[in-house]
C-alpha positions in Angstrom: 0.0 0.0 0.0 1.3 3.4 -0.9 1.8 5.7 2.1 0.8 9.3 1.9 3.9 10.6 3.7 7.0 9.7 5.7 5.0 10.8 8.8 2.4 8.2 8.0 5.1 5.5 7.8 6.5 6.5 11.1 3.0 6.3 12.7 2.4 2.9 11.2 5.6 1.6 12.7 4.9 3.2 16.1 4.2 1.1 19.2 0.7 -0.1 20.0 -1.7 2.2 21.9 -5.1 1.6 23.4 -8.3 2.9 21.7 -11.0 3.1 24.4 -14.4 1.9 23.1 -17.5 0.3 24.5 -19.4 -2.7 23.4 -23.0 -2.6 22.3 -23.9 -3.3 26.0 -22.0 -0.2 27.1 -19.1 -2.1 28.8 -15.8 -0.2 28.3 -13.3 -2.1 26.2 -10.5 -1.7 23.7 -10.8 -2.8 20.1 -10.0 -6.3 18.9 -7.1 -6.8 16.5 -8.8 -8.8 13.7 -7.7 -9.0 10.1 -9.2 -6.0 8.2 -10.2 -8.3 5.3 -12.3 -10.6 7.5 -15.8 -9.4 8.3 -16.5 -9.5 12.0 -20.2 -9.8 12.6 -19.9 -10.5 16.4 -20.6 -8.0 19.1 -17.2 -7.4 20.9 -16.6 -8.9 24.3 -13.9 -7.9 26.7 -12.4 -11.3 26.8 -11.0 -11.2 23.3 -10.1 -7.6 22.9 -6.5 -6.4 22.5 -4.7 -3.1 22.1 -4.3 -1.8 18.5 -1.8 0.5 16.8 -2.5 4.1 16.2 -4.5 5.0 13.1 -4.2 7.9 10.7 -8.0 8.3 10.6 -10.9 7.1 12.6 -14.2 7.1 10.7 -17.2 7.0 13.1 -20.2 5.5 11.2 -20.5 2.8 8.5 -23.2 4.2 6.3 -22.5 5.3 2.7 -20.7 8.6 3.8 -18.5 6.8 6.2 -17.7 3.8 4.0 -16.9 5.8 0.9 -14.7 8.3 2.9 -12.8 5.3 4.3 -12.4 3.8 0.8 -11.0 7.0 -0.6 -8.6 7.4 2.4 -7.4 3.8 2.1 -6.9 4.2 -1.6 -4.7 7.2 -0.8 -2.5 5.2 1.6 -4.0 6.1 5.0 -4.4 3.6 7.7 -8.1 3.7 8.5 -10.3 2.4 11.3 -14.1 2.5 10.8 -16.4 1.9 13.8 -20.2 1.6 13.8 -22.5 0.8 16.8 -24.7 -1.4 14.5 -24.0 -4.8 13.0 -24.5 -5.1 9.3 -26.7 -5.7 7.3 -29.1 -3.3 9.2 -32.0 -1.4 7.9 -31.9 2.4 7.6 -34.9 4.6 6.9 -34.4 6.1 3.5 -36.2 6.2 0.1 -33.3 4.3 -1.3 -32.8 6.3 -4.5 -29.4 7.1 -5.9 -29.5 9.7 -8.7 -27.2 9.3 -11.7 -25.3 12.5 -10.6 -24.7 10.8 -7.2 -23.4 7.6 -8.9 -20.7 9.7 -10.6 -19.2 10.5 -7.2 -19.4 7.0 -5.7 -16.0 5.2 -5.7 -17.6 1.8 -6.0 -20.1 0.6 -8.6 -23.3 -0.3 -6.6 -24.9 -2.1 -9.5 -25.0 -5.5 -7.6 -27.5 -4.0 -5.1 -29.6 -1.9 -7.5 -33.2 -3.3 -7.8 -34.8 -0.9 -10.3 -33.8 1.8 -12.7 -36.1 4.8 -13.0 -36.5 6.8 -16.2 -40.1 8.0 -15.7 -40.9 10.7 -13.2 -44.5 11.5 -12.3 -45.2 14.8 -10.6 -48.7 15.2 -9.0 -50.4 18.3 -7.5 -52.4 17.3 -4.4 -53.1 13.8 -5.7 -54.8 15.1 -8.8 -53.3 17.1 -11.7 -50.2 15.4 -12.9 -47.4 15.3 -15.5 -45.3 12.3 -16.5 -41.8 12.9 -17.9 -39.7 10.4 -19.7 -35.9 10.9 -19.2 -33.3 10.3 -21.9 -31.6 7.8 -19.6 -32.2 6.4 -16.2 -32.1 9.2 -13.6 -32.4 7.2 -10.4 -31.1 3.8 -9.3 -33.3 2.2 -6.6 -31.8 0.1 -3.9 -32.5 -0.7 -0.2 -30.2 0.7 2.5 -29.7 -2.5 4.3 -28.2 -3.9 1.0 -26.3 -0.8 -0.1 -24.7 0.0 3.2 -23.5 -3.6 3.8 -22.2 -3.7 0.2 -20.2 -0.4 0.6 -18.9 -1.5 4.0 -17.6 -4.8 2.6 -16.0 -2.8 -0.2 -14.2 -0.7 2.4 -12.9 -3.9 4.0 -11.6 -5.1 0.7 -9.6 -1.9 0.3 -7.9 -2.5 3.6 -10.1 -0.5 6.0 -10.2 -2.1 9.5 -13.9 -2.3 10.4 -15.5 -2.8 13.8 -19.2 -3.4 14.0 -21.4 -3.4 17.1 -18.9 -1.0 18.7 -19.1 2.4 20.3 -16.0 4.6 20.6 -15.1 7.9 22.4 -13.9 9.7 19.3 -12.4 12.6 21.2 -9.9 10.3 22.9 -9.4 7.6 20.3 -6.0 6.5 19.1 -6.2 8.2 15.7 -4.7 11.4 14.4 -7.9 12.6 12.6 -11.6 12.0 13.0 -14.3 11.7 10.4 -17.8 12.0 11.9 -20.2 9.9 9.7 -22.6 8.9 12.4 -25.7 10.5 11.0 -28.3 13.0 12.2 -28.3 11.6 15.8 -24.6 11.0 16.1 -22.3 12.2 18.9 -19.1 13.1 17.0 -20.4 16.6 16.1 -21.0 17.5 19.7 -17.7 16.0 20.8 -15.8 18.5 18.6 -18.1 21.5 18.8 -19.4 21.1 15.2 -22.8 20.9 13.5 -24.5 23.9 15.0 -27.2 25.6 13.0 -28.6 22.5 11.5 -32.4 22.5 11.1 -34.5 19.3 10.8 -37.3 17.7 8.9 -38.9 14.4 9.6 -39.7 11.5 7.3 -41.9 8.4 7.7 -42.1 5.5 5.3 -43.1 1.9 4.8 -43.2 -0.8 2.1 -46.1 -2.4 0.1 -45.4 -5.7 -1.7 -46.3 -6.2 -5.3 -49.5 -8.1 -5.5 -51.1 -5.5 -3.1 -50.0 -2.9 -5.6 -49.7 -3.4 -9.4 -46.1 -3.7 -10.5 -46.8 -2.2 -13.9 -48.2 0.9 -12.3 -44.9 1.8 -10.7 -42.3 0.0 -12.9 -39.4 2.3 -13.7 -41.4 5.2 -12.3 -40.8 7.5 -9.3 -44.0 9.3 -8.2 -43.7 12.5 -6.3 -46.7 14.1 -4.6 -46.4 17.9 -4.3 -48.0 20.8 -2.4 -49.9 18.8 0.2 -47.1 18.3 2.8 -45.7 21.4 4.6 -42.0 21.5 4.0 -41.8 18.4 1.9 -43.6 15.9 -0.4 -44.9 12.3 -0.6 -43.4 9.6 -2.7 -43.9 6.1 -4.2 -40.6 4.5 -5.3 -40.3 1.1 -7.0 -38.0 -1.6 -5.6 -37.3 -5.3 -6.5 -40.4 -6.9 -4.9 -42.3 -3.9 -3.4 -42.8 -0.1 -3.5 -41.6 2.2 -0.9 -44.2 4.8 0.2 -43.2 7.7 2.3 -43.5 11.4 3.3 -41.1 14.1 4.3 -42.0 17.3 6.1 -40.9 20.0 8.5 -40.1 18.6 11.9 -43.1 20.6 13.3 -45.3 18.1 11.4 -44.0 15.2 13.4 -47.2 14.7 15.3 -49.2 14.6 12.0 -46.7 12.4 10.1 -48.8 9.3 10.2 -51.8 11.2 9.0 -49.7 12.7 6.1 -48.5 9.2 5.1 -52.1 8.0 5.2 -53.0 10.7 2.7 -50.3 9.6 0.4 -51.6 6.1 0.6 -55.2 7.2 0.0 -54.0 9.0 -3.1 -52.8 5.7 -4.5 -55.7 3.6 -3.4 -53.7 1.9 -0.6 -54.8 1.1 2.9 -52.2 2.7 5.2 -52.5 -0.3 7.5 -51.1 -2.5 4.7 -47.7 -0.8 5.0 -44.9 -3.1 6.3 -41.7 -2.1 8.1 -42.9 1.4 9.1 -40.0 3.6 10.3 -39.4 7.3 10.9 -36.2 9.4 10.9 -35.0 13.0 11.1 -33.7 14.9 8.0 -30.8 17.2 9.0 -30.4 20.3 6.8 -27.4 22.4 7.1 -27.6 26.2 6.9 -24.7 28.1 5.3 -22.0 28.9 7.8 -22.6 25.9 10.0 -19.3 24.5 11.2 -18.5 21.1 9.9 -14.7 21.1 10.2 -12.1 21.7 13.0 -8.4 21.3 13.2 -8.5 17.5 13.4 -12.1 16.5 12.9 -14.8 16.9 10.2 -18.3 15.8 9.4 -19.7 14.1 6.3 -23.1 13.2 5.0 -26.1 13.4 7.4 -23.8 14.2 10.3 -22.9 17.4 8.6 -26.6 18.1 7.7 -25.8 17.7 4.0 -29.2 16.9 2.6 -30.9 18.6 -0.3 -33.5 20.8 1.4 -36.2 20.3 -1.3 -35.7 16.7 -2.3 -34.5 15.3 1.0 -31.9 13.3 -1.0 -28.6 12.9 0.8 -26.8 10.4 -1.4 -25.3 13.0 -3.7 -24.2 15.1 -0.8 -22.9 12.0 1.0 -20.6 11.0 -1.9 -19.4 14.5 -2.6 -18.6 15.2 1.0 -16.8 11.9 1.3 -14.6 12.8 -1.7 -13.8 16.2 -0.3 -13.2 14.9 3.2 -10.8 12.3 2.0 -8.9 14.9 -0.1 -8.6 17.3 2.8 -7.4 14.6 5.2 -4.9 13.2 2.7 -3.6 16.7 2.1 -3.0 17.1 5.8 -1.3 13.7 6.1 1.0 14.6 3.2 1.9 18.0 4.7 0.0 20.0 2.0 -2.3 21.5 4.6 -2.1 22.5 8.3 -5.6 21.4 9.4 -8.9 20.0 8.2 -10.7 23.3 8.2 -10.3 23.9 4.4 -12.8 21.1 3.9 -15.6 23.4 5.0 -15.0 25.9 2.3 -14.7 23.1 -0.3 -18.1 21.8 0.7 -19.6 25.3 0.5 -18.2 25.7 -3.0 -19.4 22.3 -4.2 -22.9 22.3 -2.7 -24.0 25.8 -1.8 -25.3 26.9 -5.3 -27.5 23.8 -5.4 -28.7 24.1 -1.8 -29.5 27.9 -2.1 -31.8 27.1 -5.1 -33.4 24.2 -3.2 -34.2 26.4 -0.2 -35.9 28.9 -2.5 -37.9 26.2 -4.2 -38.9 24.7 -0.8 -40.2 28.1 0.4 -42.0 28.7 -2.9 -44.0 25.5 -2.6 -44.8 26.2 1.0 -46.0 29.8 0.4 -47.3 29.7 -3.2 -48.2 26.0 -3.9 -50.5 26.5 -6.9 -48.3 29.1 -8.6 -45.2 27.0 -8.0 -47.0 24.0 -9.5 -47.9 25.8 -12.6 -44.3 26.6 -13.1 -42.8 23.3 -12.0 -45.1 21.3 -14.4 -43.6 23.0 -17.5 -41.5 20.9 -19.8 -38.7 23.5 -19.7 -38.4 23.0 -15.9 -38.3 19.2 -16.5 -35.4 19.8 -18.9 -33.5 21.4 -16.1 -34.4 18.7 -13.5 -33.3 16.0 -16.0 -30.0 17.7 -16.6 -29.4 18.0 -12.9 -30.2 14.4 -12.3 -27.9 13.3 -15.1 -25.0 15.4 -13.9 -25.1 17.8 -16.8 -25.7 20.7 -14.5 -24.2 21.3 -11.1 -27.0 23.7 -10.0 -30.2 25.3 -11.5 -28.4 28.6 -11.9 -26.1 27.0 -14.5 -29.1 26.5 -16.9 -29.2 28.9 -19.8 -31.7 30.0 -22.4 -35.5 29.8 -22.2 -35.4 27.0 -19.7 -33.9 29.5 -17.2 -37.0 31.7 -17.2 -39.4 29.5 -15.1 -36.5 28.7 -12.7 -36.1 32.4 -12.1 -39.8 32.8 -11.5 -39.6 30.0 -8.9 -36.7 31.6 -7.2 -38.6 34.9 -7.0 -41.6 33.1 -5.4 -39.2 31.6 -2.8 -38.0 35.1 -1.9 -41.5 36.7 -1.5 
């Protein structure tokens, strides 16, 4: 394995030190020294735990943001430890869609766990008026998080990342030079390093309906998005291998009504809400500009940094982009090209802020002026921009030119009123 610097080589040869962790039951322990290429599905017990050498980077969290950051770090020659309190595979509330633009930033081809390719997008206004748009190529690859996350974690192992499942760790005192917080919206790494302030939250609730209860042909290759009925969000029906995923996202203030909102989405599709299986809810963290996500020796990626698109609730694109930028910032520091991890924050702002500013405006437009926003959003010229965004032909709506830019400007204006 290529090392990023002489300093790394010296650290790798250093004497062993103890990394304080806790098992899933909360018992303080140190990490076991297992082969990084061998999956360890057991919960750790104190009897078989040994000291480990110091690591260049500790990644806390084994979801897509954590795994892909670890992969890129390992590819760059860093010695990486990844810790997650869960054992994999485990389910994770999520619509499970990976846009084509997100795939362009993923260091691993997830095709083995993709269950459906979407090239039809159906937009509906309050379960009535609708438009169906055909994309030039698939714009979303549908998967399930229990499959995707385990797949990416195994890919990290194959690249040489040392993985510990069913393990908690005190990141602030861990035997690692630098810390990547990838422990999601409810993680503890942000607080430990004084990061993540200024994040606002939405809430989502979802479940699955098997084919047979719903017609496969109705939803094949099609993502259905229900607009203007959900404060701060929308409803959806997404196709998977043997079922559809039905869900709703909204402002966190709608949490008490979230079951009612999901029942309305179900009713709009002729479904009995009681027929949904595997119901689960989760918070949607949304970062505001200026929120700190990097310090001298720690940074946040993905949901832990609040990097979710405010209007779509999609976090996969942001997760893969932040993983790439986090790994680059960390490798620069290890190689002596930087003095801290703080430049990462500006890199994230540069990469995501233009898109997120437009998303906040669109979110406000639909909340305040739903009917006028719908009349603009249903136009084919707006679809042309959405399609180009999803296919990675545009970085942000502001990059669109020509006549297609006019309705986007009108939506931006509605978001400012």
